[in-house]
C-alpha positions as CSV (number, residue, x, y, z in Angstrom):
1,X,-24.0,-1.9,8.7
2,X,-24.7,-2.1,12.4
3,X,-21.9,-1.2,14.8
4,X,-21.9,-4.8,16.2
5,X,-21.4,-6.3,12.7
6,X,-18.8,-3.7,11.9
7,X,-16.9,-4.5,15.2
8,X,-17.1,-8.2,14.5
9,X,-15.7,-7.8,10.9
10,X,-12.9,-5.6,12.2
11,X,-12.0,-8.0,14.9
12,X,-12.0,-10.9,12.5
13,X,-9.8,-8.9,10.1
14,X,-7.2,-8.3,12.7
15,X,-7.4,-11.9,13.9
16,X,-6.8,-13.3,10.4
17,X,-3.8,-11.1,10.0
18,X,-2.3,-12.0,13.4
19,X,-2.8,-15.7,12.7
20,X,-0.8,-15.4,9.5
21,X,1.9,-13.3,11.0
22,X,2.5,-15.6,14.0
23,X,2.1,-19.0,12.3
24,X,5.0,-21.2,11.2
25,X,2.8,-23.8,9.4
26,X,1.6,-23.2,5.9
27,X,-1.9,-24.5,6.7
28,X,-2.3,-22.0,9.5
29,X,-1.0,-19.2,7.4
30,X,-3.4,-20.1,4.6
31,X,-6.3,-20.1,7.1
32,X,-5.3,-16.7,8.4
33,X,-5.3,-15.3,4.9
34,X,-8.7,-16.7,4.2
35,X,-10.2,-15.4,7.4
36,X,-8.7,-12.0,6.5
37,X,-10.3,-12.1,3.0
38,X,-13.7,-13.2,4.2
39,X,-13.7,-10.4,6.9
40,X,-12.9,-7.6,4.5
41,X,-15.4,-8.5,1.8
42,X,-18.5,-7.3,3.9
43,X,-16.7,-4.1,4.5
44,X,-16.1,-3.6,0.8
45,X,-19.6,-4.3,-0.3
46,X,-21.5,-2.4,2.5
47,X,-22.0,0.6,0.1
48,X,-24.6,-1.4,-2.0
49,X,-23.4,0.3,-5.2
50,X,-22.8,-1.5,-8.5
51,X,-19.2,-0.3,-8.5
52,X,-18.7,-1.6,-5.0
53,X,-20.2,-5.0,-6.0
54,X,-18.0,-5.2,-9.0
55,X,-14.9,-4.3,-7.0
56,X,-15.7,-6.8,-4.3
57,X,-16.3,-9.6,-6.9
58,X,-13.0,-8.8,-8.6
59,X,-11.2,-8.8,-5.2
60,X,-12.8,-12.1,-4.1
61,X,-11.8,-13.9,-7.4
62,X,-8.3,-12.6,-7.3
63,X,-7.8,-13.5,-3.6
64,X,-9.4,-16.9,-4.1
65,X,-7.0,-17.6,-7.1
66,X,-4.0,-16.5,-5.1
67,X,-5.1,-18.6,-2.0
68,X,-5.6,-21.7,-4.1
69,X,-2.2,-21.3,-5.7
70,X,-0.6,-20.8,-2.3
71,X,-2.3,-23.9,-0.9
72,X,-1.2,-25.9,-4.0
73,X,2.4,-24.7,-3.7
74,X,2.7,-25.4,0.0
75,X,1.2,-28.9,-0.5
76,X,3.7,-29.5,-3.3
77,X,6.5,-28.4,-1.0
78,X,5.4,-30.7,1.7
79,X,5.1,-33.6,-0.9
80,X,8.6,-32.9,-2.2
81,X,10.4,-32.2,1.1
82,X,8.1,-33.5,3.8
83,X,8.2,-30.2,5.6
84,X,5.3,-27.8,6.3
85,X,7.4,-25.1,7.9
86,X,7.2,-21.7,6.2
87,X,10.9,-21.0,6.5
88,X,11.8,-24.4,5.0
89,X,10.7,-23.9,1.4
90,X,13.8,-25.3,-0.4
91,X,12.5,-26.6,-3.7
92,X,12.6,-23.8,-6.5
93,X,9.2,-24.7,-8.0
94,X,7.1,-24.3,-4.8
95,X,9.1,-21.2,-3.9
96,X,8.3,-19.6,-7.3
97,X,4.6,-20.5,-7.1
98,X,4.4,-19.2,-3.5
99,X,6.1,-15.9,-4.4
100,X,3.8,-15.5,-7.4
101,X,0.7,-16.2,-5.3
102,X,1.7,-13.7,-2.6
103,X,2.6,-11.1,-5.3
104,X,-1.0,-11.6,-6.7
105,X,-2.4,-11.0,-3.3
106,X,-0.4,-7.9,-2.8
107,X,-1.1,-6.5,-6.3
108,X,2.5,-6.4,-7.4
109,X,3.4,-5.9,-11.0
110,X,2.9,-7.5,-13.5
111,X,-0.1,-8.9,-11.5
112,X,-1.3,-5.5,-10.5
113,X,-4.2,-4.7,-12.9
114,X,-6.9,-5.6,-10.4
115,X,-5.8,-3.2,-7.7
116,X,-6.6,0.2,-9.3
117,X,-10.0,-1.1,-10.4
118,X,-10.8,-2.5,-7.0
119,X,-9.7,0.7,-5.2
120,X,-11.8,2.8,-7.5
121,X,-14.9,1.0,-6.5
122,X,-14.4,1.4,-2.8
123,X,-15.0,4.1,-0.3
124,X,-11.9,6.0,1.0
125,X,-12.2,4.3,4.4
126,X,-12.2,0.8,2.9
127,X,-9.5,1.8,0.4
128,X,-7.3,2.8,3.3
129,X,-7.7,-0.7,4.8
130,X,-6.9,-2.3,1.4
131,X,-3.8,-0.1,0.9
132,X,-2.3,-0.6,4.3
133,X,-3.6,-3.4,6.6
134,X,-4.1,-5.9,3.9
135,X,-0.4,-5.8,3.0
136,X,0.8,-7.0,6.4
137,X,0.0,-10.7,6.2
138,X,1.3,-11.5,2.6
139,X,4.4,-9.4,3.3
140,X,5.1,-11.3,6.6
141,X,5.1,-14.5,4.6
142,X,7.4,-13.1,1.9
143,X,9.8,-12.1,4.6
144,X,9.8,-15.5,6.2
145,X,10.4,-17.6,3.1
146,X,13.9,-17.9,1.5
147,X,14.2,-15.0,-0.9
148,X,15.2,-15.4,-4.5
149,X,16.0,-13.1,-7.4
150,X,12.3,-13.3,-8.4
151,X,11.4,-11.1,-5.5
152,X,13.8,-8.4,-6.5
153,X,12.7,-8.6,-10.1
154,X,9.0,-8.2,-9.1
155,X,10.1,-5.3,-6.9
156,X,11.9,-3.5,-9.8
157,X,9.0,-4.1,-12.2
158,X,6.5,-2.8,-9.6
159,X,8.6,0.4,-9.0
160,X,8.6,1.1,-12.7
161,X,5.0,0.2,-13.6
162,X,3.7,1.8,-10.3
163,X,5.2,5.1,-11.4
164,X,4.3,4.8,-15.0
165,X,0.7,3.7,-14.5
166,X,-0.2,6.7,-12.3
167,X,0.9,9.4,-14.8
168,X,-2.4,9.7,-16.7
169,X,-4.8,9.1,-13.8
170,X,-7.3,11.7,-12.5
171,X,-9.1,9.6,-9.9
172,X,-7.4,9.9,-6.5
173,X,-8.1,6.2,-5.5
174,X,-6.4,4.9,-8.6
175,X,-3.4,7.2,-8.0
176,X,-3.1,5.9,-4.5
177,X,-3.3,2.3,-5.8
178,X,-0.4,2.9,-8.2
179,X,1.4,4.6,-5.3
180,X,0.9,1.5,-3.3
181,X,2.3,-0.7,-6.1
182,X,5.4,1.5,-6.4
183,X,6.1,1.6,-2.6
184,X,5.6,-2.2,-2.4
185,X,8.2,-2.5,-5.1
186,X,10.7,-0.6,-3.0
187,X,10.0,-3.0,-0.1
188,X,10.6,-6.1,-2.3
189,X,13.8,-4.6,-3.7
190,X,15.5,-4.6,-0.4
191,X,13.7,-7.6,1.3
192,X,16.4,-10.1,0.1
193,X,19.3,-8.1,1.7
194,X,17.7,-6.4,4.7
195,X,14.3,-7.5,5.9
196,X,14.4,-5.0,8.8
197,X,14.8,-2.2,6.4
198,X,11.9,-3.5,4.4
199,X,9.8,-3.5,7.5
200,X,10.9,0.1,8.3
201,X,9.8,1.1,4.8
202,X,6.4,-0.6,5.3
203,X,5.9,1.3,8.6
204,X,6.7,4.7,7.1
205,X,4.5,3.9,4.0
206,X,1.6,3.1,6.3
207,X,2.0,6.4,8.2
208,X,2.2,8.5,5.1
209,X,-0.7,6.7,3.3
210,X,-2.9,6.9,6.4
211,X,-2.2,10.7,6.6
212,X,-3.0,11.3,3.0
213,X,-6.2,9.2,3.1
214,X,-7.3,11.1,6.2
215,X,-6.9,14.4,4.4
216,X,-9.0,13.1,1.4
217,X,-11.6,11.7,3.8
218,X,-11.9,15.0,5.6
219,X,-12.2,16.9,2.3
220,X,-14.4,14.2,0.7
221,X,-12.3,14.4,-2.5
222,X,-12.3,11.5,-5.0
223,X,-10.8,13.2,-8.1
224,X,-8.3,15.9,-8.9
225,X,-10.8,18.5,-9.9
226,X,-12.4,18.5,-6.4
227,X,-9.0,19.3,-4.8
228,X,-9.0,22.8,-6.2
229,X,-12.0,23.9,-4.1
230,X,-10.8,22.5,-0.8
231,X,-8.7,25.5,0.1
232,X,-11.9,27.5,0.8
233,X,-13.0,25.0,3.5
234,X,-9.6,24.1,5.2
235,X,-6.6,26.2,4.2
236,X,-4.4,24.5,6.8
237,X,-5.0,21.0,5.5
238,X,-4.6,22.3,1.9
239,X,-1.2,23.6,2.9
240,X,-0.1,20.4,4.6
241,X,-1.4,17.9,2.0
242,X,1.2,18.8,-0.7
243,X,3.9,18.3,1.9
244,X,2.5,14.8,2.6
245,X,2.5,14.1,-1.2
246,X,6.1,15.3,-1.5
247,X,7.0,13.0,1.5
248,X,5.5,10.1,-0.4
249,X,7.6,11.1,-3.4
250,X,10.7,10.9,-1.2
251,X,11.9,14.5,-1.2
252,X,14.2,15.7,1.7
253,X,13.9,16.9,4.4
254,X,10.6,15.0,4.7
255,X,10.1,11.5,6.2
256,X,9.6,9.7,2.9
257,X,13.2,10.5,2.0
258,X,14.5,8.1,4.7
259,X,13.5,4.7,3.3
260,X,14.5,5.5,-0.3
261,X,17.9,6.8,0.7
262,X,18.6,3.8,2.9
263,X,17.4,1.3,0.2
264,X,19.5,3.0,-2.5
265,X,22.5,2.9,-0.2
266,X,22.0,-0.8,0.6
267,X,21.5,-1.7,-3.1
268,X,24.7,0.1,-3.9
269,X,26.6,-1.7,-1.2
270,X,25.4,-5.0,-2.6
271,X,26.8,-4.2,-6.0
272,X,23.5,-3.5,-7.7
273,X,24.2,0.0,-8.9
274,X,22.1,-0.4,-12.1
275,X,19.1,-1.6,-10.1
276,X,19.5,1.4,-7.7
277,X,19.7,3.8,-10.7
278,X,16.6,2.4,-12.3
279,X,14.7,2.5,-9.0
280,X,15.8,6.1,-8.4
281,X,14.7,7.2,-12.0
282,X,11.4,5.4,-11.6
283,X,10.8,7.3,-8.4
284,X,10.7,10.5,-10.5
285,X,7.6,9.1,-12.3
286,X,5.8,8.8,-9.0
287,X,7.0,12.2,-8.0
288,X,5.4,13.6,-11.1
289,X,1.9,12.6,-10.3
290,X,2.4,13.7,-6.7
291,X,3.4,17.1,-8.0
292,X,0.2,17.1,-10.2
293,X,-1.9,16.6,-7.1
294,X,0.1,19.3,-5.2
295,X,-0.4,21.7,-8.1
296,X,-4.2,21.1,-8.2
297,X,-4.5,21.7,-4.4
298,X,-2.3,24.8,-4.1
299,X,-1.9,26.6,-7.4
300,X,-5.2,26.0,-9.1
301,X,-8.2,28.2,-8.1
302,X,-11.7,27.2,-9.1
303,X,-13.6,29.8,-11.0
304,X,-16.5,31.5,-9.5
305,X,-18.8,29.6,-11.8
306,X,-17.3,26.2,-11.1
307,X,-18.8,23.3,-12.9
308,X,-17.8,21.0,-10.0
309,X,-20.4,20.1,-7.4
310,X,-19.3,21.7,-4.2
311,X,-19.8,19.6,-1.1
312,X,-21.9,21.2,1.7
313,X,-19.7,23.5,3.7
314,X,-20.9,22.6,7.2
315,X,-18.4,22.0,10.0
316,X,-17.0,18.5,9.8
317,X,-17.6,16.8,13.2
318,X,-15.1,14.0,12.5
319,X,-12.1,13.8,14.8
320,X,-9.0,15.3,13.4
321,X,-6.6,14.0,16.0
322,X,-5.5,10.9,14.0
323,X,-5.0,13.1,10.9
324,X,-2.9,15.6,12.9
325,X,-0.7,12.9,14.5
326,X,-0.1,11.0,11.3
327,X,0.6,14.2,9.4
328,X,3.3,15.3,11.9
329,X,4.9,11.8,11.7
330,X,4.7,11.8,7.9
331,X,6.6,15.1,7.7
332,X,8.9,15.3,10.6
333,X,10.4,11.8,11.4
334,X,13.6,12.4,9.3
335,X,15.6,13.7,12.4
336,X,15.1,10.3,13.9
337,X,17.3,8.8,11.2
338,X,20.3,8.0,13.4
339,X,18.2,6.2,16.0
340,X,16.3,4.4,13.3
341,X,19.3,3.2,11.5
342,X,20.9,2.0,14.8
343,X,17.9,-0.1,15.5
344,X,17.3,-1.6,12.1
345,X,20.7,-1.9,10.5
């Protein structure tokens, strides 16, 4: 792909997301989502590989179905109430359909089966866009509409299935897809009670995911077996990557502990002790496959006659500044907890 076409697609991708996030009319929001989808499809298929074509086709069909459902539900809401405003969805039937359509766009459980397969067929760079930037527009719509118990139910199911589905995976992109599902579940759990806390969770998730994707991109790793040979090429990154994984798992004193702690605290204040307990126990499932990755990177040494194909050990000329900055933020933002809570709560 030429640099001009790539720049055009990236600009259109950002433009579609901004249109959706700043609009108050359902038609404009739907148009922004469609522009966003049409812009990311060329980025997904640029590899010209059968797996990339399959992943792009699946993504297009899923997004088209969700967009059609969203347009139908918003039209139904306008027919029943005479209002096209995003914040004025009062009737329960359009509200349920809109929530289901946005959940399908995000890949929330139980409509999550497409996300790991699509992520597996993409490059790590495009997978990073799908796991982070593509979540902004649908989540902004979910925050604007009147929340219902359906959102919290989808969040709890996503936390459980996101942790459960990643247990037996060996492909890094599928593991990151299930990690995305679980973290989105945490955001939806608290969205009904504290939208600002949900946005804080999204910000920290993007920072940690960007950092982990950057490490995998630098190491050119796509499966767990290839992680055991990376310590030869970059011992520093091999030492930092497990800390990023543990931060994603929510262990103190790392940054990922902050949103989980605040969410569990808020759920307990709202009288949802059982939901908080289930969410905390489900986080242990996610922590297990993060620990598996950490074990493969640090405690597993490849034999001298490794059956894995080692990548060429030339110096990587890619810029490491973004990886360094995001890694520091993913590991050391917890001391900012008092300032963060003062701003968001």
